[in-house]
N, C-alpha and C positions, 0 to 999 in steps of 0.2 A: 484144378490147382488154384491155391490162393496164396496170399502173402508177398513174401518178396519175391520168391521163386517165379510167380506170376509176371511180373513186369518183365522179365528178360524173355520170356514165351511170348507174351504180346507184342514186344518190339520186333522179334524176329517174324512174327506173323505179319503185322504191319507194313514194317521195314521205313520207318519213318526218315527223313533226312537228317533230322537232329532230333535230339532230346533236350527239354526245357527244365531244369530243376527251380521251382520257384522260389528256394530258400533253403537255410541251412539246416531246417528241420527234416527236408527230403534229401539231403547230400550223401546219405548212408545208402539210400537206395538205388540212387545214381552208381554210387561206388561199388555196389553190390552187381547190379546190372553190368558195368563195364567190366568187372572181372569174370563172370559168366559169360559174356559174350567175346572178350577180347577184341580181337581186330575185326569182328563183326558188328560191333557196337558203333552206331552213329556218333557222330560228335555230340558232347554235352556241354551245353551253355547252363551257367548256373549263375543264379542272383545270390549274392550275398547279403544276408539280411541283418549280421550281427556285425559289432565292430571288428576290424581287423587286430588291433590291440586292445586286450581286455584287462583293465587294472584289477579287476576282482579275482583273477588268475593266480595260484602259485607259480613257482618257477618251472617246476616239473608240469604241471597241466598246459602252462602257456607254451612251454616248447613242443608237446604235443599238438596243439591247437595250431601252431606255425606250421607244423609238418603237414598235418590237415589240409590246412589251407594251401600249402604248395602243391599237393598232391591234386 
């Protein structure tokens, strides 16, 4: 199994106490793992590596970005 599906399978196999997401680039993978495993997913600790408020985003993208950060 390769790609994003592999991380959920590996997480179940290894059964870590937590998952660490080292930056925004990997947050989609962490979210995918949480969706795949549901309540079986260990807590996810994430490092936010980008500014929480981005002046370079338009209004619609900024709203979506805030929603993503809250999730």
